[in-house]
C-alpha positions in Angstrom: -5.8 -10.0 -2.4 -5.6 -9.0 -6.1 -8.2 -6.3 -5.4 -6.1 -4.9 -2.6 -3.0 -4.8 -4.8 -5.0 -3.0 -7.5 -6.3 -0.6 -4.9 -2.8 0.2 -3.6 -1.5 0.7 -7.1 -4.3 3.1 -7.9 -3.7 5.1 -4.7 0.1 5.1 -5.5 -0.6 6.5 -9.0 -2.9 9.2 -7.6 -0.3 10.2 -5.0 2.5 10.3 -7.5 0.4 12.6 -9.7 -0.2 14.8 -6.8 3.5 14.9 -5.9 4.4 15.7 -9.6 1.9 18.6 -9.5 3.5 20.0 -6.3 7.0 19.6 -7.7 6.0 21.4 -10.9 4.1 24.2 -9.1 6.5 24.8 -6.2 9.8 23.2 -7.1 11.4 19.9 -6.1 12.4 21.3 -2.7 8.7 21.3 -1.7 8.9 17.4 -1.6 11.9 17.1 0.7 9.7 16.0 3.6 7.3 14.0 1.5 6.3 10.4 1.6 7.4 9.9 -2.0 10.1 7.3 -1.2 7.5 5.3 0.7 5.3 5.1 -2.4 8.1 3.4 -4.3 8.6 1.0 -1.4 4.9 0.0 -1.3 5.0 -0.5 -5.1 8.0 -2.7 -4.8 6.5 -4.8 -2.0 3.3 -5.2 -4.0 5.2 -6.5 -7.0 7.2 -8.9 -4.8 4.0 -10.2 -3.2 2.4 -10.9 -6.7 5.2 -13.3 -7.6 5.9 -14.8 -4.2 5.1 -18.4 -3.6 2.5 -18.7 -0.8 4.6 -21.3 0.9 7.4 -18.7 1.3 7.8 -18.1 5.0 7.7 -14.3 4.3 4.3 -14.5 2.5 2.0 -13.9 5.5 4.2 -11.1 6.9 4.3 -9.3 3.5 0.5 -9.7 3.2 0.0 -8.2 6.6 2.4 -5.3 5.7 0.4 -4.5 2.5 -2.8 -4.5 4.6 -1.2 -2.0 7.0 -0.1 0.2 4.2 -3.6 0.1 2.6 -5.1 1.1 6.0 -3.7 4.5 5.5 -6.3 4.9 2.8 -9.2 3.7 5.0 -11.2 6.8 4.4 -11.1 6.3 0.6 -14.5 5.3 -0.7 -13.0 2.2 -2.4 -11.3 0.9 0.7 -12.8 -2.4 2.0 -13.0 -3.3 5.7 -12.0 -6.9 4.8 -8.5 -5.5 4.0 -7.8 -4.3 7.5 -4.8 -6.1 9.1 -5.7 -9.0 11.3 -5.9 -8.5 15.0 -4.8 -12.0 15.9 -8.0 -12.6 17.8 -11.1 -14.5 16.7 -12.5 -14.6 13.2 -10.7 -12.8 10.3 -7.5 -12.9 12.2 -5.4 -14.0 9.2 -4.0 -17.2 7.9 
């Protein structure tokens, strides 16, 4: 899971740099309909997950949520299939 968190953090940084470029080149209004607030949320959830006790009843749900967020980068060359959210059926269906 540490690799997934590092992957999400790296994509978050890349996206933030892209948004900063757009804001600089076209002005802040160009970001009004952006996903910038979502990047902050993903970062916050990843930080929470890092320090969360695995026995916390929210742990599995938060892990699943981070896998769902990471799936939006599935076309990225560093994305790993093992990070896909569990289907709930058969092998690899989660904890």
